[in-house]
N, C-alpha and C positions, 0 to 999 in steps of 0.2 A: 629152418624155422624149429626144429624139437629143442635144442641150444636154445636159442632165444626165451623162447616159454621159460624154458625150466630156469635161464639169467635173471627172469623179470618174474618169477612164480612167489620170491619170496620180501616180493615189496609191496608194500601198503596199496591199497586203491584207491586213484585220486579221484577227490569231488570236482564235481564241473564245478567254474570258475563263476561266479553269480554275479551279472552285473548292478553295479549300483545306481539305485534310482531317486530321482528328487526327492524327496520328503514333504506336504503340503500339508500344514495342520490349520483349518480355520480358527482351533479355538486360538492356535501360537500365535498366530494373524492377530487375531483377535485381543492378545495379552499384547503382543506389540504395540498395536497401534491407541491400547487404555498406556501405556508407558510412556510414548511417547510424546498422549494427551498431559498428562503429570507432570512431565517435562518444561513442556511451554510455556502452563500456566504457572508455572511455578519461576520458570524465567522471567513470565510477562508481569509477574510478580514481583518481583524483585526488583526488573528496571525501571516499573513505578515508581515503587519507593527510595532505591537508593541509586538509581542510574546506570546508563549503559559499564561504565567503566569501572562499579562493583557488582557486577555483572561479572562473576568467575564459573566457573565449570564448577567448584569445589563449593558453591553458596549456592548452588541449581542443585544439585546433587540431593543436600541437609534440605532443602527445602519439599525437592519432591519424593523424598524419604527413599532413597534410591542410589548405588553406590557411583562413585565419581566414575568409571569407566564405562555404567552404564549410557551416561551423560556423553561420554563421549565416543564411544558407540554409536549411540543413535545421531547426535550431531556433528561430530568431528570436532568441531572448536565454535567459539564465541559467535565466528560468522555465520556458520551453521546454525545455529540455534537462532541467528536471527530470520536468516532465510526458511527456517521452525517457523518460528512465529508467524513469518510475512504468508506462507503458506496455510497454516490454520485459520487466518485472518480471512481470510481470501475465499478459504472454501470451509467457511463456518460454517455447520449442521444448520442451526439458525435462522438460514436465508433458502433452505433449498428449498420450501415451500413456495417461495415468491422468487427463486431463480429459476427450476422448473416450469412455472407457471407460464414467464414470460415466451416461451415459445409455443404454448399452447394460443396466444392470443393473435388471431387467425384476423385484425386489421390494421393496419400503420400505426392511425393515429392513437389508439388502445396502446399495442405495442412499445413505441416509445415514451408511453406518458408510465409505463411499470420500468423501464430499464432507468431515467430518470430518479423514479422512486428509489430505484436497486440502488443505486450507483452511489446516491447522497447517503446511505445508512452502509456502504461497505468502507466510502472513504473516509468519513468518520471515525467510522474504528480502527482501521488502517493507518491511520493521519499518523498519532508518537514512531509505530516505526517508519515508515515513511521517514519521517523526519530527521532521525535515524540515517536511516542510510544516506539521505540530504548531507547533514555534517560530516556526516564520518570519510564518505564522498571525498571528498575536501580535504579531506587532511591524509586518505591511502586511497595509493591505484587500486591497491587491492578492492576498495570499498566502491571504487571507483568502476570496478568492474562488474560487481557483483546487481551495484545498481542498475547497471543498461541490462542486467541481466533477469533482473522484476520487471524493468521495464517492458523487455522483449517479451516474458512471458504472460503477463497485462494483453497487450497485441495478439499474441496468438487469441487469447479469449475474445478480445475483435475481431477474430479473422472468424472464428464458430459461428459466435451472433448474425455476423454479415450474412455467411453462408445462405444459416436458416433467413434471413429477413432476404436472399434472393431464391432457395427454391418454391418460396410461398409469391413469389412476386413482386415484392415491394419494392426492390430497388431502380431506381432513377435510372430511366433510361440510356444506355449508353455509358454509365460508371460502373468502372468496374469491379471484383470484388475487394481487391488487392488497395486500390485507391479510396473503396468505402472503408475498408477495414482501417485502413492510417486517419481518415479522415475521422471515425470516431474516438478510437484511440487519442487525440490529438485534444478533442472536445473533453476525453473522463480523465487527462491524466491526473496524478493528485496533486503536481505543483498548482494546475491550475483551481485545483478545488482547494487547496488552502491560502491561496491568496484571493474569493469572493467570499469564503465564509470565516478567514482568520482576521485577514488585513482589514475587508471590506463588512465583515459582520455579517454577512446575505447568511437571512432562516436556509434549514432545511429544505424548508419549499418554495422560495426562492432559487438557490440552486437545482432543485429538479428540474421547474419549468423551464429553464434555462436551458439546461441540458438536453430534455425534451427535444426543446424547439430546433434544437440545432443539429442534434441531429435529422428529427423528421425533413428542416427543409434542405437539407447538406442530402441525406443520403435517401430520400423518398420523396422526394418534388412536394412536399405538404405545403398547400398553400394553404398555410394557419397564421394566426394576427402575431406579430410576436407580444410576448410578456411585456408586463413594467410599462405598457401606453399608458399617459393621460391619468397616472397613480399623483397623487396628493402628497402621501404620506412621505414618499423618498426624495420628493421634489425640495431643491436646496436652494437657496436662495447664492449667487454670486460670491463666490470666496473676495474679500476686499485687498488691493493691492497691499501687500507690503509694501509701512514707509520704510527708509534704509536713513536710519540714526549714524550719527558722524558721532567721532567722540568725543569732537567739541560738544555739541548738541544733549549728549548724555551728561557729560561732564559738567554741563551747566545745570542740568535737570535734576541732577542727584548736590548739590553746591544746598551748605547749609545756612539759614536766613541771617539775614545782615546780624552781624555781634554775637550770631550763637559761634562755638569752635568746635569741632567735629574733632574726635578721641582718634589717634593712627592707626590706621586699619582698621577703619568703625565705618560702612557702608561707604566703601572706596569706591568708583567707579568703575564701571569694565571698561577690561581695554575690548577695542573692535579686532575680532577678528581678519 
């Protein structure tokens, strides 16, 4: 024992190994959120001005005033930039007050009314991003997968909303939460919003009323009158049946009067498709 003590007498004392601890800094997290917000804002601006094709990571970095490596670290790729834009749009802080107030409404009628109002605002803001996903998914399997992911993200938000309805005793008897969430999701899809507001030119108020009605009658067993009944401003006369013109008739209609000579190629009759 003495020899062992003597052998180790000249060795320096070893310090105990300190375990590393993860470092969490609220300030650092806040700075990271600010940087991400700048990157997303720059990307949205470039996308509006130049389109998705010219929205490079380098251009985003210049617009945001950060290094390209920072954009890559935050988003990873252009696809990641789109995902960040979508996430930021869906979770926009300007909707916090409205979003947080909905679960506090204790009557089903008023709650679905606010849900319709909220979805009209949210989907209108997010439409440019959804349109890009829709277009790119046709060309790229990678984007098709991401479009599916963002759809599932919206479905998950519907599940949370439906779960709160169930807790408050609002769901229709016999309807499961999962089926109710799927119905909610199908009613509020970006595609349906786009068709109604951009193809048919529905106003935000019309879309909001329709969404509220569908959610109410589907999920809450809501006995309410359907919107748009007996409205005069939207009534249209039956469309006239189109008259099919033959090539012979079209040529006769475009023939010059007697004695008039038509220059070659002038107002030539169109060929029937």
